[in-house]
C-alpha positions as a Python dict, from the first residue, in 0.01 Angstrom:
ca = {
    (1, 'M'): (0, 0, 0),
    (2, 'D'): (149, -323, 134),
    (3, 'V'): (-112, -521, -58),
    (4, 'F'): (-44, -314, -370),
    (5, 'W'): (330, -380, -361),
    (6, 'L'): (272, -749, -292),
    (7, 'Y'): (40, -767, -592),
    (8, 'F'): (281, -566, -808),
    (9, 'G'): (570, -791, -706),
    (10, 'M'): (374, -1105, -787),
    (11, 'I'): (259, -1006, -1135),
    (12, 'I'): (592, -851, -1240),
    (13, 'L'): (863, -1038, -1057),
    (14, 'L'): (719, -1389, -1058),
    (15, 'P'): (713, -1426, -1439),
    (16, 'I'): (1059, -1269, -1466),
    (17, 'Y'): (1197, -1510, -1209),
    (18, 'A'): (1030, -1807, -1380),
    (19, 'Q'): (1181, -1712, -1716),
    (20, 'F'): (1523, -1661, -1559),
    (21, 'K'): (1500, -1996, -1383),
    (22, 'V'): (1405, -2195, -1692),
    (23, 'K'): (1672, -2031, -1908),
    (24, 'S'): (1951, -2066, -1652),
    (25, 'T'): (1859, -2427, -1571),
    (26, 'Y'): (1829, -2520, -1937),
    (27, 'N'): (2158, -2351, -2027),
    (28, 'K'): (2333, -2532, -1743),
    (29, 'Y'): (2215, -2882, -1830),
    (30, 'S'): (2229, -2832, -2206),
    (31, 'K'): (2604, -2837, -2152),
    (32, 'V'): (2587, -3174, -1973),
    (33, 'R'): (2620, -3445, -2236),
    (34, 'S'): (2391, -3743, -2180),
    (35, 'T'): (2572, -4071, -2137),
    (36, 'S'): (2343, -4237, -2391),
    (37, 'G'): (2481, -4006, -2658),
    (38, 'M'): (2134, -3977, -2810),
    (39, 'T'): (2019, -3650, -2958),
    (40, 'G'): (1681, -3509, -2866),
    (41, 'A'): (1546, -3620, -3202),
    (42, 'Q'): (1665, -3976, -3140),
    (43, 'V'): (1518, -3978, -2790),
    (44, 'A'): (1183, -3857, -2920),
    (45, 'R'): (1180, -4115, -3199),
    (46, 'L'): (1270, -4396, -2959),
    (47, 'I'): (993, -4312, -2712),
    (48, 'L'): (738, -4262, -2989),
    (49, 'D'): (818, -4598, -3147),
    (50, 'Q'): (815, -4776, -2812),
    (51, 'N'): (464, -4643, -2756),
    (52, 'G'): (336, -4737, -3101),
    (53, 'L'): (330, -4379, -3226),
    (54, 'H'): (503, -4450, -3556),
    (55, 'D'): (284, -4197, -3739),
    (56, 'V'): (406, -3905, -3526),
    (57, 'K'): (689, -3715, -3695),
    (58, 'V'): (985, -3546, -3523),
    (59, 'V'): (1096, -3224, -3690),
    (60, 'E'): (1332, -2937, -3618),
    (61, 'S'): (1183, -2608, -3500),
    (62, 'K'): (1351, -2268, -3521),
    (63, 'G'): (1387, -2053, -3214),
    (64, 'F'): (1503, -2091, -2854),
    (65, 'L'): (1300, -2348, -2658),
    (66, 'S'): (1034, -2351, -2928),
    (67, 'D'): (970, -2720, -2860),
    (68, 'H'): (606, -2831, -2882),
    (69, 'Y'): (368, -3105, -2988),
    (70, 'N'): (93, -3036, -3240),
    (71, 'P'): (-197, -3281, -3198),
    (72, 'M'): (-355, -3170, -3525),
    (73, 'T'): (-55, -3253, -3744),
    (74, 'K'): (85, -3524, -3515),
    (75, 'I'): (426, -3358, -3509),
    (76, 'V'): (681, -3324, -3228),
    (77, 'A'): (884, -3011, -3303),
    (78, 'L'): (1217, -2969, -3124),
    (79, 'S'): (1429, -2654, -3118),
    (80, 'S'): (1757, -2684, -3309),
    (81, 'S'): (1982, -2743, -3008),
    (82, 'N'): (1754, -3009, -2862),
    (83, 'Y'): (1703, -3173, -3201),
    (84, 'H'): (2071, -3208, -3287),
    (85, 'E'): (2258, -3225, -2955),
    (86, 'A'): (2292, -3503, -2699),
    (87, 'S'): (2237, -3328, -2367),
    (88, 'V'): (2047, -3404, -2048),
    (89, 'A'): (1837, -3091, -2102),
    (90, 'G'): (1756, -3186, -2461),
    (91, 'T'): (1664, -3537, -2354),
    (92, 'A'): (1425, -3408, -2088),
    (93, 'V'): (1258, -3156, -2318),
    (94, 'A'): (1221, -3404, -2605),
    (95, 'A'): (1070, -3663, -2372),
    (96, 'H'): (831, -3403, -2232),
    (97, 'E'): (696, -3317, -2577),
    (98, 'V'): (653, -3686, -2657),
    (99, 'G'): (467, -3707, -2327),
    (100, 'H'): (203, -3485, -2487),
    (101, 'A'): (187, -3719, -2786),
    (102, 'I'): (126, -4011, -2550),
    (103, 'Q'): (-146, -3809, -2377),
    (104, 'D'): (-302, -3752, -2717),
    (105, 'K'): (-294, -4123, -2797),
    (106, 'E'): (-448, -4216, -2464),
    (107, 'D'): (-712, -3942, -2491),
    (108, 'Y'): (-598, -3777, -2169),
    (109, 'S'): (-900, -3583, -2043),
    (110, 'F'): (-727, -3260, -1942),
    (111, 'L'): (-546, -3243, -2277),
    (112, 'R'): (-872, -3291, -2466),
    (113, 'F'): (-1046, -3025, -2258),
    (114, 'R'): (-759, -2780, -2311),
    (115, 'H'): (-762, -2831, -2688),
    (116, 'R'): (-1136, -2772, -2704),
    (117, 'L'): (-1114, -2469, -2481),
    (118, 'A'): (-814, -2309, -2659),
    (119, 'P'): (-996, -2135, -2948),
    (120, 'V'): (-1270, -2011, -2715),
    (121, 'A'): (-1014, -1886, -2461),
    (122, 'N'): (-818, -1700, -2731),
    (123, 'L'): (-1132, -1525, -2847),
    (124, 'T'): (-1271, -1435, -2506),
    (125, 'S'): (-936, -1327, -2361),
    (126, 'N'): (-881, -1076, -2641),
    (127, 'A'): (-1238, -948, -2633),
    (128, 'S'): (-1249, -927, -2253),
    (129, 'W'): (-1016, -628, -2229),
    (130, 'V'): (-1240, -413, -2448),
    (131, 'F'): (-1522, -453, -2195),
    (132, 'I'): (-1286, -431, -1898),
    (133, 'M'): (-1121, -106, -2011),
    (134, 'I'): (-1456, 60, -2083),
    (135, 'G'): (-1590, -61, -1749),
    (136, 'L'): (-1285, 66, -1561),
    (137, 'I'): (-1288, 407, -1727),
    (138, 'F'): (-1662, 466, -1693),
    (139, 'S'): (-1781, 358, -1349),
    (140, 'S'): (-2142, 391, -1462),
    (141, 'M'): (-2082, 99, -1701),
    (142, 'N'): (-1993, -151, -1433),
    (143, 'S'): (-2201, -415, -1610),
    (144, 'L'): (-1950, -407, -1897),
    (145, 'L'): (-1673, -471, -1647),
    (146, 'G'): (-1869, -774, -1526),
    (147, 'I'): (-1898, -906, -1881),
    (148, 'G'): (-1526, -855, -1932),
    (149, 'I'): (-1450, -1045, -1613),
    (150, 'L'): (-1662, -1339, -1726),
    (151, 'L'): (-1485, -1347, -2063),
    (152, 'L'): (-1145, -1321, -1897),
    (153, 'A'): (-1236, -1607, -1661),
    (154, 'V'): (-1246, -1845, -1958),
    (155, 'G'): (-881, -1769, -2026),
    (156, 'V'): (-796, -1822, -1661),
    (157, 'V'): (-966, -2161, -1667),
    (158, 'F'): (-750, -2246, -1969),
    (159, 'Q'): (-437, -2152, -1773),
    (160, 'V'): (-544, -2364, -1477),
    (161, 'V'): (-621, -2667, -1696),
    (162, 'T'): (-278, -2633, -1857),
    (163, 'L'): (-106, -2714, -1528),
    (164, 'P'): (-209, -3082, -1494),
    (165, 'V'): (-140, -3131, -1866),
    (166, 'E'): (217, -3007, -1829),
    (167, 'F'): (287, -3184, -1500),
    (168, 'N'): (152, -3511, -1637),
    (169, 'A'): (364, -3482, -1953),
    (170, 'S'): (675, -3429, -1740),
    (171, 'S'): (588, -3730, -1525),
    (172, 'R'): (544, -3943, -1836),
    (173, 'A'): (873, -3810, -1972),
    (174, 'M'): (1069, -3916, -1665),
    (175, 'D'): (907, -4259, -1664),
    (176, 'Q'): (996, -4313, -2029),
    (177, 'I'): (1360, -4205, -2023),
    (178, 'V'): (1423, -4404, -1705),
    (179, 'E'): (1248, -4721, -1823),
    (180, 'L'): (1418, -4711, -2162),
    (181, 'G'): (1759, -4647, -2008),
    (182, 'V'): (1808, -4320, -2192),
    (183, 'I'): (1955, -4160, -1880),
    (184, 'R'): (2147, -4302, -1585),
    (185, 'N'): (2044, -4277, -1221),
    (186, 'D'): (2284, -3988, -1157),
    (187, 'E'): (2130, -3795, -1447),
    (188, 'E'): (1773, -3822, -1320),
    (189, 'P'): (1798, -3524, -1080),
    (190, 'Y'): (1931, -3306, -1364),
    (191, 'A'): (1645, -3400, -1596),
    (192, 'K'): (1392, -3335, -1318),
    (193, 'K'): (1540, -2989, -1256),
    (194, 'V'): (1498, -2900, -1623),
    (195, 'L'): (1135, -3014, -1626),
    (196, 'S'): (1057, -2846, -1292),
    (197, 'A'): (1201, -2515, -1412),
    (198, 'A'): (994, -2535, -1730),
    (199, 'A'): (681, -2611, -1528),
    (200, 'M'): (743, -2303, -1315),
    (201, 'T'): (670, -2079, -1615),
    (202, 'Y'): (320, -2226, -1637),
    (203, 'V'): (269, -2191, -1263),
    (204, 'A'): (378, -1827, -1277),
    (205, 'A'): (149, -1750, -1572),
    (206, 'T'): (-145, -1911, -1395),
    (207, 'A'): (-76, -1728, -1069),
    (208, 'V'): (-62, -1393, -1249),
    (209, 'A'): (-385, -1467, -1439),
    (210, 'V'): (-570, -1565, -1119),
    (211, 'L'): (-442, -1257, -932),
    (212, 'E'): (-548, -1023, -1211),
    (213, 'L'): (-893, -1182, -1226),
    (214, 'L'): (-928, -1153, -849),
    (215, 'R'): (-828, -785, -859),
    (216, 'L'): (-1092, -710, -1121),
    (217, 'V'): (-1357, -903, -929),
    (218, 'L'): (-1281, -699, -616),
    (219, 'I'): (-1314, -374, -812),
    (220, 'F'): (-1645, -491, -956),
    (221, 'V'): (-1783, -596, -616),
    (222, 'N'): (-1669, -281, -435),
    (223, 'R'): (-1838, -63, -694),
    (224, 'D'): (-2169, -238, -636),
}
């Protein structure tokens, strides 16, 4: 029972805490105006131009923290608040997304692998639960559970590969905004807190995925 409650706490509470952390940290530092006075859109454009990425567009994206970089369209999309406002949080998030654009330009290996794996992971992750549910319900069909586990493992690999991609983009972001003088020394810790909180959501998602895979593997092995 102790193991059960530990597992339950991890898969339920960890993602909730990660989401709470990123929202509370973002809300706090979105109210701290950056001394540069640059909006997120201006920060993104500056970093892109400084890195020779003149063909990458910066556009506004609807939704809360909907910021992302699309390597297919070469677009950095920033949520409305980050696009229009000059905050430490917006600066950090904009620089992070441009970090992905720089990874794309430099053919960063983990980013390339993640992009190639994404469509396969989406397909296998969805299909895996059909096999898993049948295998769990009918113990005589344990082989189907094994197939489901293998399919689900592809999605877990995708989650794991996402971690170095996100951490590297954050590292690039900090280097860029410091080198270009977008933030002052006293603002660096604030920007790092925003990026660290955002990274925690990926860590939590990966931890939950690995734990769920491990649980299913144990069920499969114990049945045999």
